[in-house]
C-alpha positions in Angstrom: 0.0 0.0 0.0 1.4 3.4 -1.1 0.1 6.7 0.3 1.4 10.0 -1.2 1.7 13.2 0.7 2.1 16.8 -0.5 1.5 20.4 0.3 0.5 23.7 -1.4 0.3 26.5 1.2 -0.2 30.2 0.6 -2.8 32.7 1.8 -3.6 35.5 -0.6 -4.6 39.1 0.3 -5.9 40.7 -2.9 -5.5 44.2 -1.5 -1.7 43.7 -1.2 -0.2 45.2 -4.4 3.0 43.0 -4.0 2.5 40.0 -6.3 3.3 36.4 -5.1 5.8 34.8 -7.5 7.7 31.6 -7.9 10.6 33.0 -6.0 8.5 33.5 -2.9 7.9 29.7 -2.8 11.5 28.9 -3.5 12.7 31.3 -0.8 10.5 29.7 1.7 11.7 26.2 0.9 10.4 24.0 -1.9 11.0 20.3 -1.1 10.5 17.5 -3.6 10.2 13.7 -3.7 11.7 11.5 -0.9 13.0 14.7 0.8 9.4 15.6 1.8 9.2 12.6 4.0 12.8 12.9 5.3 12.7 16.6 6.2 9.0 17.3 7.0 8.2 14.3 9.3 7.7 16.5 12.4 6.5 19.7 10.8 2.9 21.0 10.5 0.3 19.0 8.5 2.9 17.0 6.6 4.4 15.9 9.9 0.9 14.9 11.1 0.4 12.9 7.9 3.7 11.1 8.1 3.7 10.4 11.8 0.2 9.0 11.7 1.0 6.8 8.6 4.0 5.4 10.4 1.9 4.4 13.3 -0.5 2.3 11.1 -0.2 -1.5 11.8 -0.3 -1.9 8.0 2.9 0.2 7.6 2.1 1.8 4.2 4.9 3.1 2.0 4.9 6.9 2.3 5.6 8.6 -1.0 6.7 12.3 -0.9 5.2 14.4 -3.7 6.2 18.1 -3.3 6.1 20.8 -0.6 5.2 24.2 -2.1 4.9 26.9 0.6 5.0 30.7 0.5 4.3 33.3 3.1 0.9 35.1 2.9 1.1 38.0 0.4 -0.6 39.4 -2.7 -2.2 37.8 -5.7 -0.1 35.1 -7.4 0.9 35.7 -11.0 -0.5 33.6 -13.7 2.9 32.0 -14.3 3.2 31.1 -10.6 -0.2 29.4 -10.6 0.7 27.4 -13.7 4.0 26.4 -12.2 2.4 25.3 -8.9 -0.2 23.2 -10.6 2.4 21.6 -13.0 4.8 20.9 -10.1 2.1 19.0 -8.2 0.9 17.0 -11.2 4.5 16.2 -12.2 5.2 14.9 -8.7 2.1 12.7 -8.9 3.3 11.3 -12.3 6.8 10.7 -11.0 5.5 9.0 -7.8 3.9 6.2 -9.8 0.7 4.3 -8.8 -0.5 5.2 -5.3 -3.5 4.0 -3.3 -4.3 7.4 -1.9 -3.1 11.0 -1.5 -3.1 13.3 1.5 -2.8 17.0 0.5 -2.2 19.9 2.9 -3.6 23.0 1.3 -4.5 26.4 2.6 -7.7 27.1 0.8 -7.4 30.9 0.3 -5.0 31.3 -2.6 -5.8 33.5 -5.6 -4.0 34.1 -8.9 -4.4 36.7 -11.6 -6.3 34.2 -13.7 -7.8 31.9 -11.1 -9.8 33.1 -8.0 -10.0 29.5 -6.7 -6.5 28.1 -7.0 -7.0 25.1 -4.6 -10.2 24.2 -6.4 -8.5 24.3 -9.8 -5.5 22.3 -8.5 -7.8 19.6 -6.9 -9.8 19.4 -10.2 -6.5 18.8 -12.1 -5.4 16.2 -9.6 -8.8 14.4 -9.8 -8.6 14.4 -13.6 -5.1 12.9 -13.4 -6.0 10.2 -10.8 -9.5 9.3 -11.8 -12.5 8.9 -9.5 -11.3 5.9 -7.5 -8.1 7.0 -5.8 -9.0 8.7 -2.4 -7.9 12.3 -2.0 -8.1 13.6 1.5 -7.4 17.3 2.0 -6.6 19.6 5.0 -7.5 23.3 5.0 -6.8 26.3 7.1 -9.7 27.6 9.2 -9.5 30.7 7.1 -10.0 28.8 3.8 -12.6 30.0 1.3 -14.1 26.6 0.7 -15.7 26.2 -2.7 -18.0 23.7 -4.4 -15.1 22.8 -6.7 -12.9 21.9 -3.8 -15.6 19.7 -2.3 -16.5 18.0 -5.6 -12.9 16.9 -6.2 -11.9 15.7 -2.7 -13.2 12.6 -0.9 -12.9 14.4 2.4 -11.9 17.8 3.8 -10.5 18.3 7.3 -10.1 21.8 8.7 -8.1 23.3 11.5 -10.2 23.8 14.6 -8.2 26.5 16.2 -7.3 30.2 15.8 -4.6 30.9 16.8 -3.7 27.9 14.7 -2.1 25.6 17.2 -3.5 22.3 15.8 -1.8 22.2 12.4 0.1 19.0 13.2 -3.0 17.4 14.8 -5.1 18.3 11.7 -2.7 16.3 9.6 -3.2 13.4 12.1 -7.0 13.7 11.9 -6.9 13.6 8.1 -4.6 10.5 8.1 -6.9 8.7 10.6 -9.9 9.4 8.3 -7.9 8.1 5.3 -7.2 4.8 7.2 -10.9 4.3 7.7 -11.3 4.6 3.9 -8.3 2.3 2.9 -8.5 -0.3 5.6 -12.1 -0.4 6.6 -13.6 0.4 3.2 -15.5 3.4 4.3 -16.7 5.8 1.5 -17.4 9.1 3.3 -20.1 11.5 2.5 -19.7 15.3 2.9 -22.2 17.9 3.7 -21.2 21.4 2.6 -22.9 24.6 3.5 -21.8 28.1 2.3 -22.8 30.8 4.8 -23.2 34.4 3.4 -20.9 35.8 6.2 -17.3 36.8 6.8 -16.2 36.9 10.4 -13.7 39.5 11.6 -10.6 37.6 12.4 -9.8 39.7 15.5 -12.8 38.1 17.3 -12.4 34.6 16.0 -10.3 33.4 18.9 -11.2 29.8 19.6 -9.0 29.7 22.7 -10.9 32.4 24.6 -13.7 30.8 26.6 -15.7 34.0 26.4 -15.7 34.1 22.6 -18.3 32.7 20.2 -15.5 30.9 18.3 -14.6 28.9 21.5 -18.2 27.7 21.7 -18.3 26.8 18.0 -15.0 24.9 18.3 -16.5 22.9 21.2 -19.5 22.1 19.0 -17.2 20.8 16.2 -15.3 18.6 18.6 -18.6 17.2 20.1 -19.7 16.3 16.6 -16.4 14.5 15.9 -16.9 12.4 19.0 -20.2 11.0 17.7 -20.2 7.6 16.1 -19.9 7.7 12.3 -18.7 11.3 12.2 -15.2 11.5 10.6 -14.6 15.3 10.5 -16.4 18.5 11.3 -15.1 21.9 10.3 -16.0 25.6 10.2 -14.1 27.9 7.8 -14.6 31.5 8.9 -12.7 32.6 5.8 -9.9 35.1 5.1 -11.7 38.4 4.7 -9.3 40.2 2.4 -10.3 38.4 -0.8 -12.2 40.2 -3.4 -13.4 37.2 -5.3 -16.8 35.9 -6.5 -17.3 33.0 -4.0 -16.3 34.7 -0.8 -18.0 33.4 2.3 -17.7 31.1 5.3 -18.4 27.4 5.1 -19.3 24.3 7.1 -18.0 20.9 6.2 -19.3 17.7 7.9 -17.8 14.3 6.9 -19.6 11.1 7.9 -19.5 7.4 7.2 -22.1 7.1 4.4 -24.8 8.8 6.4 -25.8 11.8 4.3 -28.9 12.8 6.2 -27.0 12.9 9.4 -24.2 15.0 7.8 -26.8 17.4 6.4 -28.5 17.7 9.8 -25.3 18.6 11.6 -24.2 20.9 8.9 -27.5 22.8 9.0 -27.3 23.1 12.8 -23.7 24.3 12.8 -24.3 26.8 10.0 -27.4 28.2 11.7 -25.6 28.5 15.0 -22.7 30.4 13.3 -25.1 32.7 11.4 -27.2 33.5 14.4 -24.0 34.4 16.4 -22.7 36.8 13.7 -23.1 40.0 15.8 -20.9 38.6 18.5 -18.0 39.0 16.1 -18.1 42.8 16.2 -15.1 44.3 17.9 -14.2 47.6 19.5 -11.3 49.3 17.7 -8.9 52.1 18.7 -7.1 54.4 16.3 -3.3 54.4 16.1 -2.8 57.7 17.9 -5.1 56.7 20.8 -3.7 53.2 21.0 -0.1 54.4 21.3 -1.1 57.1 23.8 -2.7 54.5 26.0 0.3 52.2 25.6 2.6 55.0 26.7 0.4 55.6 29.8 0.6 51.9 30.8 4.0 50.7 29.5 5.9 51.1 32.8 3.5 48.6 34.4 4.0 45.8 32.0 4.0 44.7 28.4 1.4 46.4 26.2 0.8 44.6 22.9 -0.6 46.5 19.9 -2.2 44.4 17.3 -1.5 46.1 14.0 -4.1 44.1 12.1 -4.2 46.1 8.9 -0.5 45.5 8.3 -0.6 41.9 9.6 2.0 39.8 7.6 0.1 36.7 8.7 -2.9 38.1 6.8 -0.9 38.8 3.7 -0.3 42.5 4.2 3.0 43.9 3.0 4.5 44.6 6.5 5.8 48.1 5.8 3.0 50.3 7.2 4.2 53.4 9.2 1.0 54.4 11.0 2.1 53.0 14.4 5.8 53.8 13.9 5.0 57.5 13.3 3.1 57.6 16.6 5.7 55.6 18.6 8.5 58.0 17.8 6.6 60.9 19.3 7.1 59.6 22.8 10.0 58.8 25.2 9.8 55.2 26.5 11.1 54.1 29.8 11.0 50.5 28.5 11.7 49.7 24.9 9.0 50.0 22.2 9.4 47.2 19.5 8.0 47.4 16.0 8.9 45.6 12.8 9.1 46.5 9.1 9.8 44.7 5.8 12.3 46.4 3.6 15.1 44.6 1.8 16.4 48.0 0.6 16.8 49.4 4.1 18.6 46.2 5.2 21.0 46.4 2.3 21.7 50.1 2.9 22.4 49.4 6.6 24.7 46.5 5.8 26.7 48.8 3.6 26.9 51.6 6.2 27.6 49.3 9.2 26.7 49.1 12.8 26.8 52.4 14.7 26.2 54.6 11.7 23.1 56.7 11.0 20.4 55.7 8.5 18.4 58.7 7.1 15.3 56.9 6.0 12.6 57.1 4.7 10.7 54.2 6.2 7.8 52.2 4.8 5.2 53.0 2.2 7.0 51.1 -0.5 5.5 47.7 -0.5 2.2 49.1 0.7 1.9 52.2 -1.5 -1.9 52.1 -1.4 -2.5 52.7 2.3 0.8 53.7 3.9 3.1 56.7 3.5 6.9 56.9 3.8 8.2 58.3 7.2 11.3 60.3 7.1 13.3 59.8 10.4 16.9 59.2 11.3 17.9 56.1 13.1 21.0 54.5 14.5 22.1 51.2 13.0 22.3 48.5 15.6 22.5 44.7 15.3 22.8 43.2 11.8 21.6 39.6 11.9 20.0 36.8 9.9 16.3 36.4 10.8 16.3 32.7 10.9 14.7 30.5 13.5 12.5 27.4 14.0 8.9 28.3 15.0 6.3 26.4 16.9 3.0 27.7 18.2 0.6 29.7 16.0 0.8 28.5 12.4 3.7 26.1 13.1 5.2 23.0 14.6 9.0 22.9 14.0 8.7 25.1 10.9 11.9 26.7 9.7 11.6 30.4 9.1 14.1 32.5 7.1 13.2 36.2 6.7 16.6 36.9 5.2 19.2 39.5 6.4 17.8 41.9 9.0 18.8 44.9 11.1 17.8 46.6 14.3 17.4 50.4 14.1 17.0 52.7 17.1 15.2 56.0 17.4 15.3 56.9 21.0 13.9 53.9 22.9 12.0 52.7 19.8 13.6 49.6 18.2 12.7 48.9 14.6 13.4 45.3 13.5 13.7 45.4 9.7 13.7 42.2 7.7 14.4 41.5 4.0 11.4 39.2 3.6 8.0 38.9 5.1 7.2 36.3 7.7 5.8 36.0 11.2 6.2 39.6 12.3 4.7 38.8 15.7 6.9 36.0 16.8 8.9 36.3 20.0 11.6 34.3 18.2 12.1 37.1 15.6 12.8 39.7 18.4 15.0 37.2 20.2 17.0 36.6 17.0 17.5 40.4 16.9 18.9 40.3 20.4 15.8 41.8 22.0 13.6 40.5 24.8 10.0 40.9 23.7 8.6 40.1 27.1 10.6 42.9 28.8 9.4 45.6 26.4 7.1 48.3 27.3 5.1 48.1 24.1 5.3 45.6 21.2 3.6 45.9 17.9 2.4 42.5 16.6 1.6 42.4 12.9 -1.1 39.8 13.4 -4.9 40.0 14.0 -5.3 37.1 16.4 -2.6 34.4 16.2 -0.1 36.5 18.3 -2.3 35.9 21.3 -0.9 32.4 21.6 2.5 33.9 22.3 1.6 37.0 24.3 -1.7 36.5 26.1 0.0 35.2 29.3 2.6 38.0 29.3 0.7 41.1 28.4 -0.8 43.6 30.8 -3.1 44.7 28.0 -3.7 43.9 24.4 -5.1 46.6 22.1 -6.5 46.0 18.7 -5.6 48.9 16.5 -7.6 50.3 13.6 -5.2 51.9 11.0 -5.3 52.0 7.2 -3.8 48.9 5.5 -4.3 45.9 3.3 -5.8 43.7 6.1 -8.2 46.1 7.8 -10.3 44.9 10.8 -13.2 47.0 9.4 -12.8 45.4 5.9 -16.5 45.9 5.0 -15.8 49.6 4.7 -13.3 49.0 1.9 -14.2 48.7 -1.8 -14.9 45.1 -3.0 -16.0 44.7 -6.6 -16.4 40.9 -7.0 -17.9 39.5 -3.8 -21.4 38.0 -3.8 -24.1 40.2 -2.4 -25.8 40.3 0.0 -23.1 39.3 2.4 -22.7 40.1 6.1 -21.3 42.4 7.5 -21.5 44.4 4.3 -25.2 43.9 4.2 -27.2 43.9 7.4 -30.2 42.6 5.5 -28.3 39.4 4.4 -30.2 36.2 5.2 -29.4 32.6 5.6 
């Protein structure tokens, strides 16, 4: 028995003007063939697949296809989409006959020519394999699940958590489901419900007992404990996608019992829809947020969530709205903020530590919503932003954000990297020689996932509303292609 494993992972933000290209995948780390199994056996969904398959009494041969990851960013070019699809199909051809395939996808990737990349890829895979080879897929909780994805997969398994701390376990759940198919002969049925709603990410915290998402996660897990239920998932969707099929989705996978799957899917979708107003969030502008942080920062760590420039949401990472407020104050404990700028890093490397960099900062990658800020800074530590991350988004995932530098303006420390990445991670600041937990204020470019790292350390967390490519009040921005009516754009939307 041969089971193939592969991955295509990238989350698109269509408001980000920086295109996603083949180089973004290659920089992150494309892995092919047997190296997928050798190198990814304890990392994210692939690791969950591999470790689970190795525990089967039947000891299947695990066949590595290809790992194709890129950090969240803007719309992929047409050439990049074609290359990704062809890479996966080529890997399937080279693998030879297999009894099943496990694929780790994100579910929210968009290209210039294809608004539903994962649906198109799964369709091509199904055409290549035929109808009888099982294809089991994992998706991010923020996937935009489409009819084409459901039609071309035998089963879909979604993350249950945001922050995403169950990526490895999701791979295990998918492999367990596949075993029921291959060994026990189960042919699953799926119920799919599209809900005309997009949930603000900042409130979709499944780890907070007071949140609606916590209650919905508990409902999903209760479903999965019922006999005959193979998987239950709720995709609250990535909001910054201006595409025709945008919307949340419910997936229930059962052992042949379609009426039962339909009943659970209807109940979960109705519960989610009826809870929609609980996702509203109070927001604070950049000036007020920094002012409050300054008032409190001597008492403990204040974390400012810069949602609109969240690199985990596909924003460019070079917004200056919070930075321009931070430099107005004197800080008794350091204020930490990040920026993506390969040009600034290169300039600082040429000048050297201890010299002055004249700016300007930001407003290059995000030239739609951000403006350059002209300030002088002192060049500090030049370092390589490399580390292995676990926690939100990751289990033992190697991160390489390229050459980087720490710049100082008074007590403000600006960590500038050459490439995008987890610009919330404590490991990034530690790689820079900074202690994030001893700071007075820290800007996390993340809408929700950063809470897994900082919730136990922060005196206060403030969600900031500033202009950017991943705004928390996204329904106030211009969308041209989404289906209407759709909540929260349309209060009269119905389900």
